C-alpha positions as CSV (number, residue, x, y, z in Angstrom):
1,M,0.0,0.0,0.0
2,S,1.2,3.5,-0.7
3,D,2.5,5.6,2.2
4,T,1.4,8.8,0.4
5,P,-1.2,10.6,2.6
6,A,-4.7,11.2,1.2
7,A,-5.3,14.6,-0.2
8,P,-7.2,16.9,2.3
9,K,-10.9,17.1,1.5
10,H,-13.0,20.3,1.8
11,D,-16.5,21.4,1.3
12,V,-15.5,24.4,-0.9
13,I,-12.3,25.6,-2.3
14,V,-12.2,29.1,-3.6
15,V,-9.5,29.9,-6.1
16,G,-8.6,33.6,-5.4
17,A,-9.2,36.0,-2.6
18,G,-10.5,39.2,-4.1
19,P,-13.9,40.8,-3.4
20,A,-15.9,38.1,-5.2
21,A,-14.1,35.3,-3.4
22,L,-14.2,36.9,0.1
23,T,-17.9,37.7,-0.2
24,A,-18.6,34.2,-1.3
25,A,-16.7,32.9,1.7
26,I,-18.7,35.1,4.1
27,Y,-21.9,33.5,2.8
28,T,-20.7,29.9,2.7
29,T,-19.0,30.0,6.1
30,R,-22.0,31.7,7.8
31,E,-24.0,28.6,6.7
32,D,-21.3,26.2,8.2
33,I,-20.0,25.3,4.8
34,E,-16.3,24.7,5.4
35,T,-14.4,27.0,3.0
36,L,-10.7,27.3,2.0
37,L,-9.4,30.1,-0.2
38,F,-6.2,30.0,-2.2
39,E,-4.6,33.3,-3.2
40,R,-1.3,33.5,-5.1
41,G,-0.9,37.2,-4.8
42,V,-2.5,39.9,-2.6
43,V,-5.6,39.2,-0.5
44,G,-8.2,41.6,-1.9
45,G,-7.0,41.3,-5.5
46,L,-6.9,44.5,-7.6
47,A,-9.1,46.2,-5.0
48,A,-6.3,45.9,-2.4
49,V,-3.8,47.8,-4.7
50,T,-6.2,50.6,-5.6
51,D,-5.4,53.7,-3.7
52,K,-8.9,54.9,-3.1
53,I,-12.3,53.5,-4.1
54,D,-15.0,56.1,-4.5
55,N,-17.8,54.0,-6.0
56,Y,-18.3,51.2,-3.5
57,P,-21.7,51.5,-1.8
58,G,-21.8,52.6,1.8
59,F,-18.7,54.7,1.8
60,P,-19.8,58.3,1.1
61,D,-16.2,59.6,1.5
62,G,-14.6,56.7,-0.4
63,V,-12.5,54.0,1.1
64,E,-8.9,52.9,0.7
65,G,-8.7,49.8,-1.3
66,L,-6.4,48.1,1.2
67,K,-8.8,48.8,4.0
68,L,-11.8,47.5,2.1
69,A,-9.9,44.3,1.3
70,D,-8.7,43.9,4.8
71,D,-12.2,44.4,6.2
72,L,-13.6,41.8,3.8
73,R,-10.8,39.4,4.9
74,K,-11.5,39.9,8.6
75,Q,-15.2,39.3,8.1
76,A,-14.7,36.1,6.1
77,E,-12.2,34.8,8.7
78,R,-14.6,35.7,11.6
79,F,-17.1,33.2,10.2
80,G,-14.4,30.5,9.8
81,A,-13.0,31.0,6.3
82,V,-9.3,29.9,6.0
83,I,-7.1,31.8,3.6
84,E,-3.9,30.1,2.4
85,L,-1.2,31.8,0.2
86,G,-0.4,29.5,-2.7
87,E,-1.4,28.7,-6.2
88,V,-3.8,26.3,-7.8
89,T,-2.2,24.9,-11.0
90,A,-4.9,22.5,-12.2
91,I,-8.4,21.3,-11.6
92,K,-9.7,17.8,-12.5
93,D,-13.2,16.5,-12.4
94,E,-13.4,13.2,-10.4
95,G,-17.1,13.1,-10.3
96,E,-18.3,13.6,-6.7
97,Y,-15.2,15.6,-6.0
98,K,-12.9,17.9,-7.8
99,R,-9.2,17.4,-7.5
100,L,-7.0,20.6,-7.3
101,E,-3.3,20.5,-7.8
102,T,-1.8,23.3,-5.7
103,T,1.6,24.5,-4.5
104,S,0.7,23.0,-1.1
105,G,0.0,19.6,-2.7
106,P,-3.2,18.0,-4.1
107,M,-6.6,18.8,-2.5
108,I,-10.1,17.6,-2.9
109,A,-13.3,19.7,-2.8
110,R,-17.0,19.0,-3.2
111,A,-17.4,22.3,-5.0
112,V,-15.0,24.9,-6.4
113,L,-15.4,28.6,-7.0
114,I,-13.0,30.2,-9.5
115,A,-12.6,33.9,-8.5
116,T,-9.1,34.6,-9.8
117,G,-10.1,37.9,-11.4
118,S,-8.0,39.5,-14.1
119,D,-5.0,41.8,-14.3
120,Y,-4.5,44.9,-16.3
121,K,-2.3,44.5,-19.4
122,K,0.8,46.5,-19.0
123,I,2.7,48.4,-21.7
124,G,5.9,47.5,-20.0
125,V,7.7,50.8,-20.3
126,P,10.1,52.4,-17.7
127,G,8.2,54.2,-15.0
128,E,4.9,52.4,-15.4
129,Q,5.4,50.1,-12.4
130,D,7.3,52.8,-10.4
131,F,4.4,55.2,-10.5
132,Y,1.5,52.8,-10.3
133,A,-1.3,54.4,-8.2
134,R,0.9,57.6,-8.0
135,G,0.0,58.9,-11.5
136,V,-0.3,55.7,-13.5
137,H,-3.8,54.1,-13.4
138,Y,-5.9,51.5,-15.2
139,C,-9.4,52.4,-14.1
140,A,-11.0,55.7,-15.0
141,T,-14.1,55.2,-12.9
142,C,-12.0,54.4,-9.9
143,D,-9.4,57.2,-10.2
144,G,-10.5,59.7,-12.7
145,A,-12.0,62.1,-10.2
146,F,-8.6,62.7,-8.7
147,Y,-7.6,64.5,-11.8
148,R,-10.1,67.3,-11.8
149,D,-8.7,70.3,-13.7
150,K,-5.5,68.3,-14.6
151,R,-3.9,67.2,-17.8
152,L,-3.8,63.5,-18.7
153,V,-2.4,61.1,-21.2
154,V,-4.5,58.0,-22.1
155,V,-2.8,55.1,-23.8
156,G,-4.7,52.8,-26.1
157,G,-7.0,52.9,-29.2
158,G,-9.7,50.3,-28.6
159,N,-13.2,50.6,-27.3
160,S,-12.1,50.8,-23.6
161,A,-9.5,53.5,-24.3
162,V,-12.0,55.7,-26.2
163,Q,-14.8,55.1,-23.7
164,E,-12.6,55.9,-20.7
165,T,-11.2,59.0,-22.5
166,I,-14.7,60.3,-23.0
167,F,-15.4,59.6,-19.3
168,L,-12.2,61.4,-18.2
169,T,-13.2,64.6,-20.0
170,R,-15.6,65.2,-17.1
171,F,-12.5,65.9,-15.0
172,A,-9.4,66.7,-17.0
173,T,-8.7,70.0,-18.7
174,H,-7.1,68.3,-21.6
175,I,-6.3,64.7,-22.6
176,D,-3.7,63.5,-25.1
177,L,-4.7,60.1,-26.5
178,L,-1.7,58.1,-27.6
179,V,-2.6,55.4,-30.1
180,R,0.2,53.1,-31.3
181,S,-1.3,52.6,-34.8
182,T,-4.9,53.5,-35.5
183,I,-8.1,53.8,-33.5
184,K,-9.9,50.5,-33.5
185,A,-12.9,51.6,-31.4
186,S,-16.4,51.3,-32.8
187,D,-17.7,54.0,-35.2
188,V,-20.2,55.1,-32.6
189,L,-17.5,55.7,-30.0
190,Q,-15.3,57.5,-32.5
191,D,-18.1,59.8,-33.5
192,E,-18.6,60.6,-29.8
193,L,-14.9,61.2,-29.3
194,Q,-14.8,63.5,-32.2
195,Q,-17.0,66.0,-30.3
196,F,-14.3,66.4,-27.7
197,V,-11.6,66.6,-30.4
198,D,-13.5,69.4,-32.0
199,N,-13.9,71.4,-28.8
200,G,-10.2,71.0,-28.0
201,K,-10.7,68.8,-24.9
202,V,-8.9,65.8,-26.5
203,T,-6.0,65.6,-28.9
204,V,-5.5,62.2,-30.7
205,H,-2.0,61.2,-31.6
206,L,-2.1,58.4,-34.1
207,G,1.0,56.3,-34.7
208,T,2.5,57.4,-31.4
209,T,4.2,55.0,-29.0
210,T,4.5,55.4,-25.3
211,D,8.2,54.9,-24.4
212,E,8.7,56.2,-20.9
213,I,6.8,57.6,-17.9
214,I,8.8,60.2,-16.0
215,G,8.1,61.7,-12.6
216,E,9.2,64.4,-10.3
217,G,9.4,63.1,-6.7
218,N,6.5,60.7,-6.2
219,F,4.3,61.8,-9.0
220,V,4.1,61.7,-12.8
221,S,5.2,64.8,-14.7
222,K,5.9,63.7,-18.3
223,V,5.3,61.0,-20.9
224,V,7.9,60.4,-23.6
225,G,6.8,58.7,-26.8
226,T,7.8,58.3,-30.5
227,D,6.0,59.6,-33.6
228,T,6.4,56.6,-35.8
229,S,5.8,58.5,-39.0
230,S,8.7,60.8,-38.4
231,G,10.8,58.8,-35.9
232,K,11.0,61.8,-33.7
233,K,10.6,61.8,-29.9
234,V,7.6,63.6,-28.5
235,E,6.9,64.7,-24.9
236,F,3.7,65.4,-23.0
237,S,3.6,67.3,-19.7
238,V,0.9,65.6,-17.6
239,D,-0.4,65.0,-14.1
240,G,-1.5,61.4,-14.7
241,V,-1.5,58.5,-17.2
242,F,-4.3,56.1,-17.8
243,V,-3.5,52.8,-19.6
244,F,-6.3,51.0,-21.4
245,V,-4.8,48.2,-23.5
246,G,-7.0,45.4,-22.3
247,L,-7.4,43.0,-19.4
248,M,-5.6,39.6,-19.0
249,P,-7.8,37.0,-17.3
250,N,-6.1,34.9,-14.7
251,S,-7.2,31.6,-16.2
252,Q,-4.0,30.0,-17.4
253,F,-4.4,27.1,-15.1
254,L,-7.8,26.2,-16.7
255,Q,-6.4,25.8,-20.3
256,S,-6.3,22.0,-20.1
257,T,-9.6,21.4,-18.3
258,T,-13.3,21.0,-19.4
259,V,-14.0,24.5,-18.0
260,K,-14.9,26.5,-21.1
261,L,-13.2,29.8,-21.8
262,D,-14.2,32.5,-24.2
263,K,-11.8,33.6,-27.0
264,I,-10.1,36.0,-24.6
265,G,-9.7,33.5,-21.8
266,F,-12.5,34.5,-19.5
267,V,-14.6,31.7,-17.9
268,Q,-18.0,31.0,-19.4
269,T,-20.8,30.1,-17.0
270,D,-24.5,29.4,-17.1
271,N,-27.2,31.6,-15.4
272,D,-26.3,29.9,-12.1
273,L,-22.7,30.9,-12.5
274,Q,-21.7,27.2,-12.9
275,T,-19.1,26.3,-15.5
276,A,-19.1,23.4,-17.9
277,M,-17.5,21.3,-15.2
278,P,-20.3,20.4,-12.7
279,G,-19.6,21.7,-9.3
280,V,-17.2,24.3,-10.4
281,F,-18.5,27.9,-10.4
282,A,-17.1,31.3,-11.4
283,A,-17.7,34.8,-10.1
284,G,-16.2,38.3,-10.5
285,D,-13.8,39.7,-13.1
286,I,-12.7,36.2,-14.3
287,R,-16.2,35.5,-15.6
288,S,-17.1,36.2,-19.2
289,G,-19.5,39.1,-19.3
290,A,-18.5,40.6,-16.0
291,T,-18.7,44.3,-15.5
292,M,-15.3,44.6,-13.9
293,Q,-16.6,46.6,-10.9
294,I,-15.9,45.7,-7.2
295,A,-19.6,46.1,-6.2
296,S,-20.8,43.7,-8.9
297,A,-18.0,41.2,-8.1
298,S,-19.1,41.1,-4.5
299,G,-22.7,40.6,-5.7
300,E,-21.6,37.7,-7.9
301,G,-19.7,36.2,-5.0
302,A,-22.9,36.2,-2.9
303,T,-24.9,34.7,-5.8
304,A,-22.3,32.0,-6.4
305,A,-22.2,31.0,-2.7
306,L,-26.0,30.5,-2.7
307,K,-25.8,28.4,-5.9
308,I,-23.0,26.4,-4.4
309,R,-25.1,25.7,-1.3
310,E,-27.9,24.5,-3.6
311,Y,-25.4,22.3,-5.4
312,L,-24.1,20.8,-2.2
313,E,-27.5,20.1,-0.8
314,G,-27.9,17.6,-3.6
315,R,-24.7,16.0,-2.7
316,S,-24.8,16.0,1.1
317,H,-21.6,14.1,2.0
318,P,-19.5,15.7,4.8
319,P,-15.8,16.2,4.0
320,Q,-13.5,13.4,5.3
321,N,-10.2,14.4,6.8
């Protein structure tokens, strides 16, 4: 007989520990459903590294992202959720149970919630990481209001870049939109953007790369790029930079599973937030069709927890240690 110990068994394993995951854990553990969360990065996800969140309900003066994340963690742990730092590298359907390969060894769960979220695509230029949340941002609705009466650079040329540029005109005195090649946004969005170009609020720089983000002290002061048509360097004096070149779903570990992903890599679910693998659910920014907002991620986490409870009630076998 093998001397290898049996893999630990759990009611629910949540992959991730962002707002969707922590909210789900609050709901499951309050109903005495034993829950383990695996987080490979920062507890709280992207919310935890957001300087200030102004659009989360119940905080009229806004809330620091780290504080919101920490409060969600404390609330989940108060009800009995266990958070372990580590990474899930694979999920396998074994019928009654799901087998997860993790950096802590194999684990077994009756149900799994995938809540790994997504990460902002980076442009990878000098200064981008150094000035993150101190002049470099990836969410206009989160951080745009900090730049009232300021000058901004927006990087990108797709739908999200144009949409967010239009949104940022509510605050900024002027926006330079740097587009590496040509604008690929829809005609409707381009028509709307043109209104702000015509009134001088936005200047579009086609064929312009973003090469470096420079700051004075702790804040951004300049963006250096290249005009690809002339090969000449161009500079923009700014107070902030918003980068919108897409989101990268954290779904690499699902590539070889029966969980279905959309063409970008986000997890597809049914109306009950269940994936193509029975007993495996998804919520938050990782889910195809998500709105990429903290409030909606929390809501999906609550919904997923309730659907997981219904699923487990049809398979009422207590975990065996």
